[in-house]
C-alpha positions as CSV (number, residue, x, y, z in Angstrom):
1,M,42.8,131.9,109.7
2,P,38.9,133.6,111.7
3,E,36.2,130.6,111.1
4,E,34.3,133.3,109.2
5,L,37.0,132.9,106.2
6,A,37.1,129.1,106.7
7,W,35.3,128.4,103.1
8,A,38.2,130.0,101.6
9,V,40.6,127.9,102.7
10,E,39.2,124.9,100.2
11,L,37.5,126.9,97.9
12,P,38.1,125.3,94.2
13,A,39.7,128.4,93.0
14,A,42.6,130.5,93.9
15,V,42.0,134.1,96.2
16,T,44.8,135.9,97.0
17,V,44.3,139.5,99.0
18,T,46.7,141.9,99.0
19,D,46.6,145.7,100.9
20,E,46.2,149.2,99.7
21,S,50.2,149.4,99.5
22,G,49.8,145.7,97.4
23,T,51.5,143.7,99.7
24,I,50.3,140.1,99.9
25,V,48.4,139.6,103.0
26,A,46.6,136.4,102.4
27,M,46.2,133.0,100.1
28,N,44.3,129.9,100.2
29,A,45.3,126.9,99.2
30,R,44.4,127.1,95.3
31,S,46.5,130.1,95.7
32,L,49.3,128.5,97.2
33,A,49.5,126.2,94.8
34,A,48.8,128.1,91.8
35,F,52.3,130.0,93.1
36,A,54.3,127.4,94.2
37,D,56.6,127.2,91.4
38,D,57.2,131.0,92.5
39,G,57.3,130.7,96.3
40,G,53.9,129.8,97.6
41,A,53.6,131.0,101.0
42,A,57.0,133.3,101.3
43,L,55.4,135.4,98.6
44,L,53.4,136.2,101.7
45,G,54.1,139.6,103.1
46,T,56.1,140.5,99.6
47,S,54.9,143.4,97.3
48,V,52.5,142.4,94.3
49,F,54.3,144.5,92.4
50,A,57.9,143.1,92.3
51,C,56.0,139.5,91.2
52,H,54.9,141.0,88.2
53,P,57.3,141.8,84.3
54,E,55.9,144.5,82.3
55,P,53.5,144.2,80.8
56,A,51.6,143.3,83.8
57,L,53.4,145.1,86.3
58,T,51.5,148.8,84.3
59,A,48.2,147.1,84.4
60,I,48.9,146.3,88.8
61,R,49.5,149.7,89.2
62,T,47.0,151.1,87.1
63,L,44.6,148.9,89.2
64,Y,46.3,150.4,92.7
65,E,45.2,153.9,91.0
66,T,42.0,153.3,89.2
67,R,40.9,151.0,92.0
68,A,38.8,149.4,89.7
69,P,37.6,146.1,88.9
70,N,39.7,143.8,86.1
71,H,38.1,140.8,84.3
72,Y,40.2,138.5,81.5
73,T,40.7,135.0,80.8
74,I,43.5,133.2,80.6
75,S,44.8,129.7,79.7
76,K,47.8,127.9,81.8
77,R,49.4,124.9,81.8
78,G,46.1,123.4,79.2
79,Q,43.8,125.2,81.7
80,K,41.5,128.0,80.9
81,K,40.9,130.4,83.5
82,I,38.7,133.7,84.5
83,I,40.6,136.3,86.5
84,H,38.8,138.2,88.8
85,Q,40.9,141.5,90.3
86,L,38.5,143.4,92.6
87,P,38.8,145.7,95.0
88,W,37.7,145.5,98.7
89,Y,36.8,148.2,101.0
90,R,37.3,148.4,105.3
91,D,35.0,151.1,106.7
92,G,34.5,152.6,103.1
93,R,38.2,153.1,102.5
94,F,40.5,151.3,99.8
95,A,42.0,148.3,102.0
96,G,43.4,146.5,98.3
97,F,42.7,144.0,95.9
98,V,41.5,139.9,95.8
99,E,42.2,138.1,93.3
100,I,40.2,135.2,92.5
101,S,41.1,133.2,89.3
102,V,38.3,130.3,88.6
103,P,39.1,127.0,86.4
104,I,36.7,127.4,83.1
105,P,35.7,124.9,80.4
106,D,37.1,125.9,77.2
107,T,33.1,126.3,76.1
108,L,31.1,128.1,78.7
109,P,27.3,128.4,78.2
110,H,25.7,131.8,78.4
111,F,22.1,132.2,79.5
112,D,20.2,135.8,79.3
113,R,18.3,136.2,81.9
114,D,16.4,139.5,81.2
């Protein structure tokens, strides 16, 4: 991994990166662990569309069509997480999505900074 991306390796959030066609091109350590039961590192080079059953498959396809960010929370194995699916760009052109899964507590403070 290039030195400028070394921060992502041990980031305490799962980071999964796909290219413009939906191929999984990068996973940090937390992502590899989160998806270990689904193949872990063997997922690199595979299609993100093959990893999702309906109705998630339709939602993922819509993300690629609209190239819009998507945010939601889940509970998995007793841990609540916030998921951010963000489009990324190279030289101004759509290059794929970055999914960031961050563990969060059951209650989360909110601060208005207006």
